[in-house]
C-alpha positions in Angstrom: -35.5 7.3 -20.0 -32.2 8.6 -21.2 -29.1 7.0 -19.8 -25.8 8.7 -19.2 -22.4 7.3 -18.3 -20.2 9.2 -15.8 -16.5 8.3 -15.7 -14.6 10.0 -12.9 -11.3 9.9 -11.2 -9.0 12.0 -8.8 -5.5 11.9 -7.7 -3.0 13.4 -5.4 0.7 13.8 -5.9 1.8 13.0 -2.3 -1.4 11.8 -0.6 -2.0 14.3 0.8 -0.5 16.6 -1.8 -1.3 18.7 -4.9 -4.6 17.1 -6.0 -7.1 17.3 -8.8 -10.1 15.4 -10.4 -11.5 14.8 -13.8 -14.8 13.6 -15.0 -16.5 12.9 -18.3 -20.1 12.3 -19.2 -21.1 10.2 -22.2 -24.2 9.1 -23.9 -24.8 5.5 -23.0 -26.3 4.6 -26.4 -23.8 6.2 -28.7 -20.7 6.6 -26.5 -20.4 10.2 -27.5 -18.7 12.6 -25.1 -21.2 15.2 -23.9 -19.3 17.0 -21.2 -15.8 17.2 -19.5 -14.9 18.8 -16.2 -11.7 18.9 -14.2 -10.3 21.0 -11.4 -7.2 21.6 -9.3 -8.0 21.1 -5.6 -4.9 22.3 -3.9 -3.7 19.9 -1.2 -5.9 16.9 -0.7 -5.8 13.1 -0.5 -6.5 10.7 -3.3 -9.8 9.5 -2.0 -11.1 13.1 -1.4 -10.1 13.9 -5.0 -11.9 10.8 -6.3 -15.1 11.8 -4.4 -14.8 15.3 -5.8 -14.5 13.8 -9.3 -17.6 11.8 -8.7 -19.6 14.8 -7.5 -18.5 17.0 -10.4 -19.4 14.2 -12.9 -22.9 13.7 -11.4 -23.5 17.5 -11.4 -22.4 17.7 -15.1 -24.8 14.8 -15.9 -27.7 16.6 -14.1 -27.0 19.8 -16.0 -27.4 17.8 -19.3 -30.5 15.9 -18.2 -31.9 16.0 -14.6 -34.3 13.2 -15.6 -31.7 10.8 -16.8 -30.5 7.5 -15.3 -26.8 7.5 -14.6 -24.3 4.7 -14.6 -21.0 5.6 -12.8 -17.8 3.9 -13.8 -14.7 4.5 -11.6 -11.4 2.7 -10.9 -11.7 3.5 -7.2 -13.0 0.4 -5.5 -13.4 2.4 -2.3 -15.7 4.9 -3.8 -17.7 2.4 -5.8 -18.2 0.1 -2.8 -19.1 2.9 -0.4 -21.5 4.6 -2.8 -23.1 1.2 -3.5 -23.7 0.8 0.3 -21.6 -2.3 0.6 -18.7 -0.5 2.6 -19.1 1.8 5.5 -17.8 5.4 5.3 -15.7 6.2 8.3 -13.4 8.9 7.1 -14.7 12.3 8.3 -13.4 14.1 5.1 -15.4 11.8 2.8 -18.8 11.5 4.6 -20.1 15.0 3.5 -18.8 14.4 -0.1 -20.5 11.0 -0.3 -23.7 12.5 1.1 -23.7 15.3 -1.4 -23.0 12.9 -4.3 -25.9 10.7 -3.2 -28.3 13.6 -3.4 -27.5 14.8 -6.9 -29.9 12.2 -8.5 -32.5 10.0 -6.8 -30.6 6.9 -5.6 -32.7 4.5 -7.7 -31.5 6.2 -10.9 -27.7 5.9 -10.1 -25.7 2.6 -10.5 -22.0 2.1 -9.8 -19.4 -0.1 -11.4 -15.7 -0.7 -10.7 -13.5 -0.7 -13.8 -9.7 -1.2 -14.2 -7.7 1.9 -14.4 -6.9 1.1 -18.1 -10.6 1.6 -18.9 -10.7 5.0 -17.1 -8.0 6.9 -19.0 -10.2 9.7 -20.1 -11.0 10.8 -16.6 -7.6 10.0 -15.3 -6.1 12.2 -18.0 -8.4 15.1 -17.1 -7.4 14.8 -13.4 -3.7 15.0 -14.3 -4.2 17.9 -16.7 -5.9 19.8 -13.8 -3.0 19.0 -11.5 -0.5 20.1 -14.2 -2.5 23.4 -14.7 -2.5 24.0 -10.9 1.2 23.5 -10.8 1.6 26.2 -13.4 -0.8 28.5 -11.4 -3.5 28.2 -14.1 -7.0 26.9 -14.2 -7.8 23.9 -16.3 -9.4 24.6 -19.7 -11.3 22.1 -21.7 -9.9 23.8 -24.9 -6.4 22.5 -24.1 -7.4 19.0 -23.1 -6.1 15.9 -24.8 -8.0 13.5 -22.5 -10.5 12.3 -25.2 -7.7 11.8 -27.7 -5.7 9.8 -25.1 -8.7 7.7 -24.1 -9.3 6.9 -27.7 -5.9 5.6 -28.3 -4.3 8.8 -29.7 -0.6 9.6 -28.9 0.5 11.6 -25.9 3.6 13.7 -26.0 6.0 15.7 -23.8 6.3 16.1 -20.1 2.6 16.3 -19.6 2.5 12.7 -20.8 5.2 11.7 -18.3 3.3 13.4 -15.5 0.0 11.8 -16.4 1.4 8.4 -16.4 4.2 8.8 -13.8 2.4 10.9 -11.2 -0.3 8.4 -10.8 2.1 5.4 -10.9 4.5 7.0 -8.4 1.7 8.1 -6.1 -0.2 4.8 -6.3 1.8 3.1 -3.5 1.3 6.1 -1.3 -2.5 6.3 -2.0 -2.8 3.1 0.0 0.0 3.5 2.5 0.7 3.1 6.1 2.6 0.1 7.3 4.7 -0.9 10.2 7.2 -3.1 11.8 8.3 -4.2 15.2 9.8 -6.7 17.8 13.3 -7.2 16.7 16.4 -8.5 18.5 18.1 -8.8 15.3 17.0 -5.4 14.2 19.6 -3.3 16.1 21.5 -3.7 12.9 19.3 -1.4 10.9 18.9 -1.5 7.2 20.9 -0.7 4.2 18.9 0.1 1.1 18.6 -1.6 -2.2 16.5 -1.6 -5.2 15.7 -4.8 -7.0 14.5 -3.4 -10.3 16.5 -0.6 -11.9 14.5 -0.5 -15.2 11.3 1.4 -15.8 10.2 0.8 -12.3 12.8 3.2 -11.2 10.4 5.9 -12.1 8.2 5.0 -9.2 10.8 6.7 -7.0 11.4 3.8 -4.8 12.6 4.6 -1.3 14.1 1.2 -0.7 15.3 -0.7 2.2 17.4 -3.9 2.2 15.5 -6.9 0.9 16.3 -10.0 -1.2 15.5 -11.9 -4.4 12.1 -13.4 -4.8 13.8 -16.8 -5.5 15.5 -16.9 -2.1 13.1 -17.2 0.8 14.7 -16.1 4.1 13.8 -13.3 6.5 15.3 -11.8 9.5 13.1 -12.5 12.5 11.9 -10.8 15.6 15.1 -11.7 17.3 18.6 -11.5 16.1 21.3 -9.8 18.1 22.6 -6.3 17.6 26.1 -7.6 18.3 26.4 -9.7 15.2 27.4 -7.6 12.2 25.9 -8.4 8.8 28.0 -8.7 5.7 28.8 -5.4 4.1 27.6 -6.7 0.8 24.0 -6.3 2.0 24.2 -2.6 1.7 23.2 -0.5 -1.3 22.1 2.9 -2.4 19.4 4.4 -0.2 17.1 5.3 -3.2 16.7 5.3 -6.9 15.8 8.6 -8.5 13.5 8.7 -11.5 15.1 9.7 -14.8 14.9 13.4 -15.4 14.5 13.4 -19.2 11.5 15.4 -20.4 8.7 13.2 -21.7 10.1 10.0 -20.1 7.4 8.0 -18.2 7.1 4.3 -17.1 4.7 2.0 -18.7 1.1 2.1 -17.5 0.7 -1.2 -15.7 -2.5 -0.3 -13.8 -3.0 0.2 -10.2 -0.8 -2.1 -8.0 -1.8 -4.4 -5.2 -0.5 -2.3 -2.3 0.4 -4.0 1.0 0.6 -1.7 3.9 2.7 -3.8 6.3 2.0 -3.2 10.0 4.0 -4.9 12.6 1.9 -5.7 15.7 2.1 -3.5 18.8 4.4 -4.2 21.7 4.0 -7.3 23.9 5.6 -7.9 27.3 8.4 -9.7 25.4 9.2 -6.8 23.0 11.2 -4.4 25.2 13.1 -7.4 26.6 14.2 -8.4 23.0 13.1 -12.0 23.5 12.5 -14.4 20.6 8.8 -14.5 20.2 7.6 -16.7 17.3 4.7 -18.9 16.5 5.9 -21.8 18.7 6.0 -19.9 22.0 3.5 -18.5 24.5 1.6 -16.4 22.0 1.5 -13.2 24.1 -1.1 -10.6 23.9 -0.4 -6.9 23.5 0.8 -4.9 26.5 -0.9 -1.6 27.6 1.8 0.1 25.5 1.0 -2.1 22.5 -2.7 -1.4 22.8 -2.0 2.3 22.7 0.2 1.9 19.7 -2.5 0.0 17.9 -5.0 2.8 18.5 -2.6 5.4 17.3 -2.0 3.4 14.1 -5.7 3.1 13.7 -6.1 6.9 13.8 -3.3 7.4 11.4 -4.8 5.0 8.8 -8.2 6.5 9.3 -6.8 9.9 8.4 -5.3 8.6 5.3 -8.5 6.8 4.3 -6.7 4.5 1.8 -6.9 1.0 3.4 -9.6 -1.1 1.8 -9.1 -4.5 3.5 -7.2 -6.1 6.4 -5.5 -9.4 6.6 -3.8 -10.6 9.8 -1.4 -13.3 11.0 -3.4 -15.9 13.2 -1.3 -15.1 16.3 -2.9 -13.2 19.2 -0.8 -10.1 19.1 -1.5 -9.5 15.4 -5.2 -10.3 15.6 -5.5 -7.9 18.5 -3.7 -5.2 16.7 -5.7 -5.8 13.5 -9.0 -5.8 15.5 -8.3 -2.3 16.9 -7.6 -0.9 13.4 -10.6 -2.7 11.9 -12.9 -1.3 14.5 -11.7 2.2 13.6 -11.9 1.7 9.9 -15.2 -0.2 9.8 -13.7 -3.3 8.1 -13.5 -7.0 8.7 -10.3 -8.9 9.4 -9.3 -11.9 7.3 -6.6 -14.3 8.6 -3.8 -15.8 6.5 -1.7 -18.5 8.0 1.2 -17.5 5.8 1.7 -14.3 7.7 2.5 -15.9 11.1 5.9 -15.5 12.6 8.8 -18.1 12.4 8.7 -20.9 14.9 11.9 -20.4 17.0 11.8 -23.8 18.6 13.7 -24.0 21.9 14.7 -20.4 21.6 11.2 -19.1 22.2 11.1 -16.6 25.1 14.9 -16.4 25.4 17.1 -13.4 24.7 19.9 -13.5 22.2 22.4 -13.7 24.9 20.7 -16.6 26.5 20.6 -18.5 23.2 24.3 -17.7 22.7 25.0 -19.2 26.1 22.8 -22.3 25.7 23.0 -23.2 22.1 26.1 -21.5 20.6 26.7 -23.9 17.7 23.1 -23.9 16.6 23.0 -20.1 16.8 26.1 -19.7 14.7 24.7 -22.0 12.0 21.5 -20.1 12.1 23.2 -16.8 11.6 25.3 -18.3 8.8 22.6 -19.9 6.6 18.9 -19.3 6.0 18.5 -23.1 5.8 19.6 -23.6 9.4 16.8 -24.3 12.0 16.6 -23.1 15.6 17.3 -25.7 18.3 14.5 -28.1 18.9 13.0 -28.3 15.4 12.2 -24.7 14.8 11.5 -23.2 11.4 14.4 -22.1 9.1 14.3 -18.6 7.5 14.2 -20.4 4.1 11.0 -22.3 5.1 9.5 -19.1 6.4 10.5 -17.3 3.2 8.8 -19.9 1.0 5.6 -19.6 3.1 5.6 -15.9 3.0 6.2 -15.8 -0.7 3.3 -18.1 -1.3 1.1 -15.9 0.9 2.3 -12.8 -1.1 1.3 -14.4 -4.4 -2.1 -15.3 -3.0 -2.8 -11.8 -1.7 -1.5 -10.0 -4.8 -3.9 -12.0 -6.9 -6.8 -11.4 -4.4 -6.2 -7.7 -3.9 -5.1 -6.5 -7.4 -5.6 -2.8 -7.7 -6.5 -2.4 -4.0 -4.7 -1.5 -0.8 -4.7 -4.1 2.0 -3.3 -3.8 5.4 -1.2 -6.8 6.4 -0.8 -7.1 10.1 2.2 -9.4 10.7 5.6 -9.9 12.5 9.2 -9.0 12.0 10.2 -12.0 9.9 7.3 -12.0 7.5 7.5 -8.2 7.0 11.2 -8.3 6.4 10.8 -11.1 4.0 8.1 -9.2 2.0 10.4 -6.2 1.8 13.4 -8.4 0.9 11.5 -10.2 -1.9 10.2 -6.9 -3.2 13.6 -5.3 -3.5 15.6 -8.3 -4.6 18.1 -8.0 -1.7 20.3 -10.9 -0.6 19.3 -13.1 2.4 21.9 -11.4 4.7 20.0 -8.1 4.3 17.5 -9.4 6.8 20.0 -8.8 9.5 20.4 -5.2 8.4 16.7 -4.1 8.9 15.2 -2.9 12.1 11.4 -3.0 12.4 9.9 -1.2 15.4 6.7 -2.3 17.1 3.6 -0.8 15.3 5.7 0.6 12.5 4.5 0.9 8.9 6.0 0.1 5.5 4.3 -0.1 2.1 5.0 -2.3 -0.8 3.3 -2.0 -4.2 3.2 -5.0 -6.5 2.7 -4.2 -10.2 1.4 -6.3 -13.1 4.8 -6.9 -14.6 6.0 -8.6 -11.4 8.0 -5.6 -10.2 7.5 -3.9 -6.8 8.4 -0.7 -5.0 8.8 0.1 -1.4 7.8 3.2 0.5 7.7 4.5 4.1 10.1 1.9 5.5 9.9 1.6 9.3 7.7 4.7 9.5 6.6 5.3 13.1 5.7 9.0 12.8 2.1 8.3 13.7 3.3 7.1 17.2 4.9 10.5 18.1 
C-alpha cells in the first residue's frame, strides 16, 4: 500500500481575524512534493483554519490515491490530539470539520503526529501566502508559491517574509488567549505599562502592563489600598509598536508556551476588599463568582484555544477551574506555586483595619518586597520566587501549547511583572478584576509578551 504524508497548517491574524490554511502532500518513500493547496478563508479562528487545512490536505491526498495510507503531521497539538481520539472536541465550530476530516479516508489508514512548528514550515508558508493573497483581494496561486523553497532552506525576501514569520509570531499569543484577574485591594491603583524586551520581541506588538524583572520576585497581592500611591517610576509607555520597515521580521522561535491567566471569580470577601490569601478561611465562590466562572467558560469555549488547565490549590480557584474544565472537556491539574500569598494576621481584614491595627508592619510591607505581613505571613519576595519557579516548570511542561492558569491577584501580577521586566513597585499599579483574563506568551529565547491585560469583556 502506498503511503502519503500530509503536512497541514492554518492561521488567523487576530483570532478570529483574516485566516487561511495551507497543506502539502508528499510521497512518504521519496519525500517528493506531490500536491500543494492553500486558501484564504475570510474571518475565522486559528483552530478552525487548522482543521480546514487538515481537511484540504486529506482531500488532496485522496485525489492522488484513494487507496493510500496517510500519515498526518501538524504543529497543532489540539488537532492532533482530537483527531487521534485522545481529547474531546467541544467547540461547535470544529465538530463538523473534524467529522468531515475523519470521513475522507477509513480511520485505520490515517495516523497523526505532532511536530514542532519548525518542521512544518512548508504548510505554514502556504497558509501565510493564502492570507497575503486574501489581503490583496486575490486568490492563492501555486504558481507564485515559495513554500517549498522556504521549507527546503531557501531564502525568503521582502514584506511577504516578514508577514509569514511575523503574523504567526504576533498572533501566537492570541491563538491561545483568554486570561483574567481579580480581588485586589491594592488594585485601585491601576497599571502603568512597560515592555521588558525592546529588541526583536517588539515585533510581537506587545500590549504591555506594568511588571518587573525576572530576577526580582515580588507581586502585588489581592489586597493593597487604593489610597497609597505607587512611585511614578513604575510607569512606562503603554505599548511597543513593531518596526514598520518593509521586510523586517522577528526571528522564528517556534510556538510559545502561552499562559492564559484567569483570576478566580468573586468570593464574599472580594467586594469588601479584604485580604484573602492562602492563610485565611479559604472562601468558596459567591453566586456572582459562579456566574462569572460560567461566563469565562463560555468565552474560552468560543475561542477554542485552551489545551490544558492548571489551578492553584485553593477552593476559589479550583471551583473556577472546575466550571471552565467542565465546559471545555478538560482535566484540571493543581500546582502549589500558583496559590495566593499568606497574609498572616491580616487575613480577612480590610486595608483600613490593617492600617489601624498594624501601622508599622503595613508601612514596611508597602516599602519593601522583603517585608512580611504581621504574624509570619509571606513576603512578596518569597511569593515571587515561588511563582517564578512555577512559571519555569509550566513553560517546560507546556512548550508550544496554551494553558489556562487559574490563580489569584498576587501570582498573576507576578507573572505579568516578570514577563515585562517591570520593577517591584509596579505591582501596586495593576488592578486585576475578579474573573479577568490576561495572556503571557513565553518564547524559546526567554522573552515574553503580554496581551489582553485585565480583559473582562466576556463578563459584559
